[in-house]
Structure formats: C-alpha cells, structure tokens
C-alpha positions in Angstrom: 57.6 4.5 -16.1 55.2 1.6 -16.0 51.7 2.0 -17.4 48.5 0.5 -16.1 48.5 -3.3 -16.3 52.2 -3.6 -16.6 54.2 -5.4 -14.0 56.8 -3.3 -12.2 60.3 -4.7 -12.7 63.5 -4.0 -10.9 66.5 -2.5 -12.8 67.9 -6.0 -13.3 64.6 -7.1 -14.9 63.4 -9.3 -12.1 60.0 -8.8 -10.4 60.0 -7.3 -6.9 60.7 -9.9 -4.2 62.6 -12.1 -6.7 66.3 -12.5 -7.4 67.9 -12.2 -10.8 66.1 -13.6 -13.7 62.8 -14.0 -11.8 64.0 -16.6 -9.3 63.0 -16.2 -5.7 65.6 -14.1 -3.8 67.2 -14.8 -0.4 64.9 -12.3 1.3 61.7 -14.0 -0.1 63.1 -17.5 1.0 63.9 -16.2 4.5 60.5 -14.7 4.9 58.8 -17.9 3.6 60.7 -19.9 6.3 60.1 -17.4 9.1 56.4 -17.2 8.7 55.6 -20.8 9.8 58.1 -20.5 12.6 56.5 -17.3 13.9 53.0 -18.9 13.8 54.3 -21.9 15.7 56.0 -19.8 18.3 52.9 -17.7 18.8 50.8 -20.7 19.3 53.2 -22.1 21.9 53.5 -18.8 23.8 49.9 -17.8 23.6 48.5 -21.3 23.8 44.8 -21.8 24.6 43.6 -19.1 27.0 41.8 -20.5 30.0 38.1 -20.3 29.6 36.3 -17.4 31.2 34.3 -18.0 34.4 31.0 -16.3 34.0 28.9 -14.7 36.7 25.2 -14.7 36.2 22.6 -12.1 37.0 18.8 -11.8 37.0 16.3 -9.1 37.8 13.9 -9.9 40.7 11.3 -7.2 40.8 13.3 -3.9 40.7 16.4 -5.6 42.3 19.4 -7.4 40.9 20.3 -10.9 42.0 23.9 -12.0 41.4 25.2 -15.6 41.2 29.0 -15.6 41.4 31.0 -18.8 40.7 32.4 -20.2 44.0 33.7 -23.5 45.2 32.1 -25.0 48.3 35.1 -24.1 50.4 35.0 -20.4 49.4 32.9 -17.9 51.3 31.8 -14.4 50.3 32.9 -11.6 52.7 31.6 -8.6 50.8 30.5 -7.1 47.5 30.6 -3.9 45.6 29.2 -2.1 42.5 32.1 -0.5 40.6 32.4 1.4 37.3 35.5 2.5 35.4 36.7 6.0 36.3 36.5 8.7 33.7 39.7 10.2 34.9 42.2 7.6 36.0 44.2 9.8 38.4 43.5 7.8 41.6 42.2 4.4 40.8 40.9 2.5 37.8 37.4 2.0 39.3 35.0 4.0 41.4 32.9 2.2 44.0 29.2 3.1 43.8 28.0 0.7 46.5 29.7 -1.7 48.8 28.6 -4.0 51.6 30.3 -6.6 54.0 29.2 -9.4 56.2 26.7 -11.5 54.2 23.6 -12.1 56.4 22.4 -15.4 54.8 24.0 -18.8 53.9 22.9 -18.2 50.3 24.7 -14.9 50.2 27.9 -16.4 51.8 27.7 -19.1 49.0 27.6 -16.6 46.1 24.0 -15.8 45.5 23.0 -12.3 46.8 20.9 -9.3 46.2 22.9 -6.3 45.0 22.3 -3.0 46.8 19.9 -4.7 49.3 19.8 -5.0 53.0 18.4 -8.5 52.7 21.9 -10.0 51.8 24.4 -8.0 53.8 24.6 -6.9 57.4 26.8 -3.9 56.9 26.6 -1.4 54.0 29.9 0.4 53.8 28.9 2.7 51.0 25.3 3.3 50.1 24.3 3.8 46.5 23.4 7.4 45.8 21.1 7.7 42.8 20.2 4.9 40.3 22.4 2.2 38.9 24.2 3.0 35.6 23.2 0.8 32.6 26.5 -1.1 32.7 28.8 -1.8 35.7 30.7 -4.5 37.5 29.7 -6.4 40.6 32.9 -7.1 42.5 33.0 -9.9 45.0 35.4 -10.2 48.0 35.7 -13.8 49.1 37.9 -16.1 51.2 39.8 -18.8 49.4 42.3 -21.0 51.4 42.1 -18.4 54.2 43.0 -15.5 52.1 40.7 -12.7 50.8 40.6 -12.3 47.1 38.3 -10.6 44.5 36.5 -11.5 41.3 34.0 -9.6 39.3 31.2 -9.9 36.8 30.0 -7.5 34.2 26.3 -6.4 34.2 24.3 -4.9 31.4 21.0 -3.8 32.9 19.5 -3.2 29.4 20.0 -6.9 28.4 18.9 -8.1 31.8 15.6 -6.2 31.9 14.7 -7.6 28.5 15.7 -11.2 29.2 13.0 -13.8 29.8 14.5 -16.2 32.4 12.8 -19.1 34.2 13.1 -19.5 37.9 16.7 -20.3 38.9 18.2 -19.1 35.6 20.8 -16.3 35.3 22.1 -14.4 32.3 25.9 -13.9 31.7 27.3 -10.8 30.0 27.8 -12.9 26.8 24.1 -13.7 26.8 24.3 -17.3 27.9 21.5 -18.6 30.2 22.9 -20.7 33.1 21.6 -22.2 36.3 23.4 -21.7 39.6 24.9 -25.3 39.3 26.2 -24.5 35.8 27.8 -21.3 37.0 29.7 -23.1 39.8 30.5 -26.1 37.5 32.8 -23.7 35.5 35.3 -23.9 38.4 37.8 -26.7 38.8 37.0 -27.0 42.5 37.9 -30.6 42.9 41.3 -30.1 41.2 42.4 -27.4 43.7 43.4 -29.8 46.5 
C-alpha cells in the first residue's frame, strides 16, 4: 500500500497513464490528440451564437411601456403577458393578459402600453389581479405577410428602481437603450 506523499505505481512500475518504464502509453497519446480535435469540432458545430435581440421596458406612472425590436416592414397585431406554468400538463406558458388590434401607429410599430386600453382596441383576456414580479411580454406581429411571435423578459423590481431618461428603456440584462438602438439590433436591410 502506498503511504501519504508516495506516488501510486502500476504493477509494472510505471505511473498511471504511462506505458512501461514511465513512457506515455497509447491511451495517453490518443487522449492528447483527441482533445484538440474535440475542441475544434465543438467550435465548428457551436460557432458564434447569434446575438440576442433585446426588448426594452420602462415604467410610466404605474403602467409598463414596452419597446419591441421591429423592422419598418413589420407590424404588431397583438400582445400578451405570459408566465411559465407551474404544472406543464397543457402548455408551457399561461396567458395573464392579451390584446389584439393596436389602436395607434406607435403601438403597431412596437412601442405600446402593456395592459392598457390606450394601445389596443380589443382586450382578449383582461388581467385579473396584479402583475407578477417577473413575466414575459409576448408580441404577435406580421413579417412578410405571416404572423409570428417574439417575447421580452420583464423584471418589475429592476424596472421600478431604474432611473431612465425620456426615451430610454431597460433590457432584462440591465442595458439602457433608446428605441432606435433597440431596432438597430435587427438586420432589417439584409432581409430583402
């Protein structure tokens, strides 16, 4: 048995991971060659992930104003407040509030009041109770004639404590952005 401070040796006298007489064995050489190949393969497969497109939010009085990234040829058709379901038996998210038919050009362009009659003509699900501290604002919009969705994460605790100038919005990562900066994240001119 080996004592403290002694190196463990195999029966043939070599250190673990080495061949006879202390030389690197075939297994160690194979692993040494495989590691760089695995790293290279992972970088090719994973590559650089596309940058996230951030939505911005700000408190206006007691209401929440959303600024969702949109290209000029995209139009909002509806919005919703959703939260993850505690039991995932039916759907992954539960809708707390939803509305359709934006009532202003600003709302159709991606800037709208959440849970407010000032931005949407039709409320399809009224909010019952107060907003949770964290939730998602989900946006339905038309892109190339097809309706699609995108969402932004909201942390009301961070928003309520943020000091923002007029026209500034806070992302879930804590970045302060203007409406123009939010839209500039999208490659709108490259889509055509």
